[in-house]
N, C-alpha and C positions, 0 to 999 in steps of 0.2 A: 504494500500500500504506500503510495507516495505521501510526502509530507503535506502537500496541499489537500489531498483526500482525507488524511487523518485529521487535519485542522478543521475541515468542514464537518466531519463526523463529531468531533468534540464540541464544536460550536452548536451544531444541531441538537446534541444531547443536552447541553447547558440550557438552550432555549426551551426545550420541552420540559425540563425540570423546573425552570423558572415559571413557565406558564402554569404548570400544575400547582405549584406552591401559591401563585397569586389567586387561584380559584379556591384553594383550601383554607386560606387564613381567615381567622375571625376578624371582625371589624368593630370599630367603636363609632357609635352614632351620638353626636351631640344633639340632645333633645331639641327639636324645633329647627335643627340645621345650623343654628348660630348660638353664640354665648348669650346668656341672660334671656332666653326665651321661656323659661319657667315663670310665667306670669299670667294674670287674667287676660284672656284674649279680648281684643277690642271688637271683634265680630266673629260670627260663626265660621267665616272663611279663613280666619286666622287661628282657628282651633288647632291644638297640637294633634288632635286625631286626624285632621286633614294631612298634616305632615306624615304621620304614621301610616296612613293609607297609601301614601306614595312611596313608602320605603319597604324593603324586603329584609326581614329579620330572620336570622338562622341561629340554631343552637350554637353557643360559643361566642356570639356577638355580645357587645355590651352597650348599654345606654349610659350617657354621661349628662348630668345636669350641672349647670353653673348658676348659682343664685346667691343672694345675700342671706347668710345663715341667721342673722339677727332679725330677719323679717319673714322667713319662709322655711319650709322643709318639704321633704318628699316622703309620702307614705305609700308603701305597697299594701294593697288591700284586696279583699275578695270581690267578686263581681257584685254581690249584694251590697257591700259597703261602698263600692264605686258608684253604683246606681243611686244610692241614698245619700252619698257624701258623708258617710259615718266615719269619723276620725277616732272613735273610742277603742277599736280593737284591730289595729293594723297588723299585718303579717310582719312587716319590717318598717323601721323608722330611720330616716337619714336626715341629719342636721348639719353636715359639715360644710355646705356651700359648694362642694365639688364632689358630687355623688356619682359613683360608678356602680352600676348593677349589671352583673353578668347574667345573660339569658341562658339558663342552664337546662331548659327543657322545652319541648314544643308545646304550643297552646297559647292561650291569652295570658298577659300580665297586666294588672290594673294598678294605676298610680293616681293619687290625688294629692293636692296641696294640703299641708298640715296647718296653714294659716287660716284662722277663723273666717268663714264666709267665702273663701276663694274658690273652693270646689263648686259651690252652688252657682258661682259666676262663670264656671266653665274651665277652671284651671285643673284639668285632669287629663289623663292619657291612658289609652288602652293600646297595647301592641300585641300582635299575633305572631308568634314565633313558629316558623316552619321546621319540620324535621330535617336532620342533616343529610338525609338520603337524597341529595340534590343532583347527583350526577356530575359529569365532567364540566358541563357548560353552565352550571349554576342556574338551571331553568327548572322550575317546578310550578305546578298549578297553584293558584291562589286558593286558600281554604274558603269554604262557604261561610259568609258572615252569619247566616242563620245558625250554623253549628255552634258558634261561640256567643251569639247574642250581642256582638259588638258591631263596630262600624265596618263598612265594606272595605275589603283590602284590594288595592289596585293590582291588576295583573301585570306586574313588572317582572323583568327577568335578569336584572343585574347587567343589562346591556352595555352600560358604560365600561365595566371591567372587561366584558367580553370584547368590545371594540378595541380597548387598549391592548389586550393580549394579542388580538389579531394584527394590530399595527406593529407591535414588536416583532412578531413572526414575519410580517410582510417586509419590514425594514431589514431584518436579518437575511431574508431570502434575496432581496435586491443586492445587499452587500455581498453575498456569496456569488451571485451572478456577475458582479463587477470584477471578481478576482480573476 
């Protein structure tokens, strides 16, 4: 095998391994997409659930909240407590201002504000986590919203990471052809 052929084989192998790892890694989602989005929404269209519906959460991913701990907190609650904005029996309480919650199972996760009256004004979030059996291209069907009694989940497929991976492969192939 010539040196050039060996170099191409090594490069191709490295690209495939890199592509595989980019599809397999867990992600961190800043709640709302930006810092300090854990607040009372000014309208229904600014609800954090609208943001969650457009996101694809998988087992191993994490949610990150940034907020002023002297004014707010994050409570993980049951569906019943989410629906009624009951803050008296949370599953978990987070008060540090930089909260990170690992999504360790499939199904819905319910979060509400611990600040008095905030949940009733819409400061709450439900995320639906898909199972990790997502296949090589990170594409899986959206769960039925009726199954969880939560908001509809947008049928996205992680297309941005898929396009990025294809661009890396395309660039490497062009580079190989130029040799």
